[in-house]
C-alpha positions in Angstrom: -15.2 10.5 11.6 -13.3 7.2 11.8 -9.7 7.0 10.6 -10.8 4.4 7.9 -14.1 5.1 6.1 -15.6 2.0 4.4 -18.5 2.3 2.0 -20.0 0.5 -1.0 -20.7 2.2 -4.2 -22.8 -0.5 -5.8 -20.3 -3.3 -6.6 -17.3 -1.2 -5.5 -16.0 -1.5 -2.0 -14.4 1.9 -1.1 -11.7 1.9 1.6 -10.6 5.5 2.4 -7.8 6.3 4.8 -9.0 9.3 6.7 -6.4 10.6 9.2 -5.4 13.7 7.2 -4.2 15.6 10.3 -1.4 12.9 10.6 -1.0 12.6 6.8 -2.8 9.2 6.9 0.0 7.6 8.8 -1.3 4.1 9.5 -1.9 3.0 13.1 -2.4 -0.6 14.1 -6.2 0.1 14.4 -6.2 1.4 10.8 -4.4 -1.7 9.5 -6.9 -3.9 11.3 -9.9 -2.0 9.8 -8.5 -2.1 6.3 -7.6 -5.8 6.5 -11.1 -6.6 7.7 -12.7 -4.6 4.9 -10.6 -6.3 2.2 -11.2 -9.8 3.7 -14.9 -9.2 3.9 -15.0 -7.8 0.3 -13.3 -11.0 -0.9 -16.1 -13.2 0.5 -19.0 -10.9 -0.5 -20.6 -11.8 -3.9 -22.0 -8.3 -4.4 -18.5 -6.7 -4.2 -16.7 -7.0 -7.5 -13.9 -4.5 -7.0 -12.0 -2.8 -4.1 -11.0 0.8 -4.3 -8.4 2.2 -1.9 -8.1 5.9 -1.5 -6.6 8.6 0.8 -7.1 12.3 1.4 -6.9 14.9 -1.3 -3.6 16.2 0.0 -1.9 12.9 0.9 -2.5 9.2 0.1 -0.6 7.7 3.0 2.5 8.7 4.9 3.4 5.1 5.8 3.4 3.6 9.2 2.9 5.7 12.2 6.5 6.1 13.4 5.5 6.2 17.0 4.2 2.7 16.6 7.5 1.7 15.0 9.4 3.0 18.0 7.1 1.1 20.3 7.5 -2.1 18.2 11.3 -1.6 18.1 11.4 -1.5 21.9 9.2 -4.6 22.2 11.0 -6.6 19.5 7.8 -7.4 17.6 5.8 -6.4 14.6 2.1 -5.7 15.1 -0.2 -8.6 14.0 -2.6 -6.1 12.3 0.2 -5.1 9.9 0.8 -8.7 8.9 -2.9 -9.3 8.6 -3.3 -6.3 6.3 -0.3 -7.4 4.1 -1.7 -10.9 3.8 -5.1 -9.5 2.9 -3.6 -7.5 0.1 -1.8 -10.6 -1.3 -4.7 -13.0 -0.9 -7.6 -10.8 -2.0 -9.3 -12.4 -5.0 -11.2 -9.3 -6.0 -9.5 -6.8 -8.3 -8.1 -3.7 -6.6 -7.9 -0.1 -7.7 -6.0 2.7 -5.9 -6.6 6.4 -6.1 -3.3 8.2 -5.2 -3.0 11.9 -4.4 0.0 13.6 -2.8 2.6 11.6 -0.9 2.6 7.8 -0.9 5.3 6.9 1.6 6.6 3.4 2.6 3.6 1.0 2.8 1.7 3.8 1.0 3.8 2.9 -2.0 4.3 -0.8 -1.5 0.6 -1.5 -1.2 0.1 -0.2 -4.7 2.2 -3.1 -6.0 -0.8 -5.4 -5.2 -3.3 -3.2 -7.1 -4.5 -4.0 -10.6 -5.1 -0.4 -11.6 -3.4 2.6 -10.0 -4.8 6.1 -10.8 -2.5 8.9 -9.7 -3.2 12.6 -9.4 -0.6 14.8 -11.0 0.7 15.8 -7.6 1.4 12.3 -6.4 4.9 11.3 -5.2 5.9 7.8 -4.3 8.8 7.1 -2.0 10.1 4.3 0.3 12.6 5.6 2.8 13.0 2.2 4.5 16.7 1.8 4.4 17.4 5.4 5.5 15.5 4.5 8.7 17.6 1.4 9.2 14.8 -0.9 8.0 14.0 -2.7 4.7 11.2 -3.1 2.2 8.0 -4.9 3.1 4.6 -6.0 1.7 6.3 -8.4 -0.7 7.8 -5.5 -2.5 11.3 -7.1 -2.6 9.7 -9.7 -4.8 7.1 -7.8 -6.8 9.0 -4.5 -7.6 12.0 -6.0 -9.3 9.7 -8.1 -11.5 7.6 -5.1 -12.4 10.3 -2.4 -12.7 13.6 -4.3 -13.2 16.3 -4.6 -10.5 17.9 -1.2 -11.1 14.8 0.9 -10.8 13.5 -1.2 -7.9 16.9 -0.6 -6.1 16.6 3.1 -6.6 13.1 3.1 -5.1 13.3 0.5 -2.4 16.9 0.8 -1.2 18.1 4.3 -2.2 14.8 5.8 -1.4 14.6 7.9 -4.6 11.1 9.4 -5.1 9.0 8.9 -8.2 6.7 11.5 -9.5 3.3 10.3 -10.9 4.7 10.4 -14.4 7.8 8.5 -13.4 5.8 5.9 -11.6 3.7 5.5 -14.7 6.8 4.9 -16.8 8.0 2.4 -14.2 4.7 0.4 -14.5 3.3 1.1 -11.1 0.7 3.7 -12.2 -1.7 3.2 -15.0 -3.1 6.8 -15.5 -2.2 10.3 -14.3 -5.1 12.8 -14.0 -5.5 16.3 -12.5 -6.0 16.1 -8.7 -9.5 17.5 -8.9 -10.5 14.6 -11.2 -8.9 11.7 -9.2 -11.8 10.4 -7.2 -14.3 10.4 -10.0 -11.8 8.8 -12.5 -10.7 6.1 -10.1 -14.3 5.2 -9.2 -15.2 5.0 -12.9 -12.2 2.7 -13.5 -13.4 0.5 -10.5 -16.9 0.4 -11.9 -15.5 -0.6 -15.3 -13.7 -3.5 -13.7 -16.7 -4.4 -11.6 -18.8 -4.6 -14.8 -16.7 -7.3 -16.3 -17.7 -11.0 -15.9 -16.4 -11.7 -12.4 -15.4 -15.3 -12.7 -13.3 -14.5 -15.8 -11.7 -11.5 -14.0 -10.8 -13.8 -11.1 -9.4 -16.5 -13.3 -7.4 -14.1 -15.4 -6.1 -12.2 -12.4 -5.0 -15.4 -10.7 -2.9 -16.5 -13.8 -1.4 -13.0 -14.2 -0.3 -12.6 -10.6 1.3 -16.1 -10.3 1.7 -17.9 -7.0 0.0 -16.1 -4.1 1.8 -18.5 -1.7 5.1 -17.2 -3.0 4.1 -13.6 -2.3 2.8 -14.4 1.2 6.0 -16.4 1.9 8.1 -13.3 0.9 5.9 -11.0 3.0 6.6 -13.3 6.0 10.3 -13.5 5.2 10.4 -9.7 5.0 8.5 -9.4 8.2 11.0 -11.5 10.1 13.9 -9.5 8.8 12.0 -6.3 9.5 11.6 -7.3 13.2 15.3 -7.9 13.4 16.0 -4.5 11.8 13.6 -2.8 14.2 15.5 -4.2 17.2 18.9 -3.2 15.7 20.8 -0.3 17.2 21.1 1.2 13.7 17.3 1.4 13.2 16.7 2.7 16.7 19.2 5.4 16.2 17.7 6.4 12.8 14.1 6.4 14.1 15.0 8.4 17.2 16.9 11.0 15.1 14.0 11.2 12.6 11.4 11.7 15.3 13.6 14.4 17.0 13.8 16.3 13.8 10.0 16.3 13.4 9.4 17.7 16.9 
């Protein structure tokens, strides 16, 4: 079974992260596969909505930290990561997310690009970027304060305070909280409801609501440059090494 499973349910393109033994920590290959699936969905007339999902126990544990350590030593940030983040920002099709269990780092920030987020009652969102000597990414430093207000965004993105599913709904990130056993079916129904709407009207309305895509992409790129600098910093390298040693 591949680490990313891509399928079509009629007009809904399903992208499921499928590396549960590693809590769906994203490798560069997974970023590449997800980016390609989103890009291809955007240019396919028969696809009217994209649904992103994880495993029943965990949505996404963020970036594979071994990749982070490798990137820190090389002084770069993998091109597949940037491709994926740009694909999220530039996707012209509506996106729905089905979130169960932990959504860590990019597992949370990718949700800010989704139009509907359905969370299981066991979902927990957290972004421990700063505690690892890093900083927020995926355009979250722009989108989250607009969505949540500065104070709540600071708590999430800088202080790393987790949000339960109900708290995330109160913050405007999550639309609906459902029992974990009902998550997949409910999220697919929501995606089908969106896909059934007149597609040109959906695209036009969504474009107006989201504002400037170029502004979001520019912030993603600005964050990425700062992220590279942080990865190479002694502070981040110490934090990552300490974190990985605790996990062993």
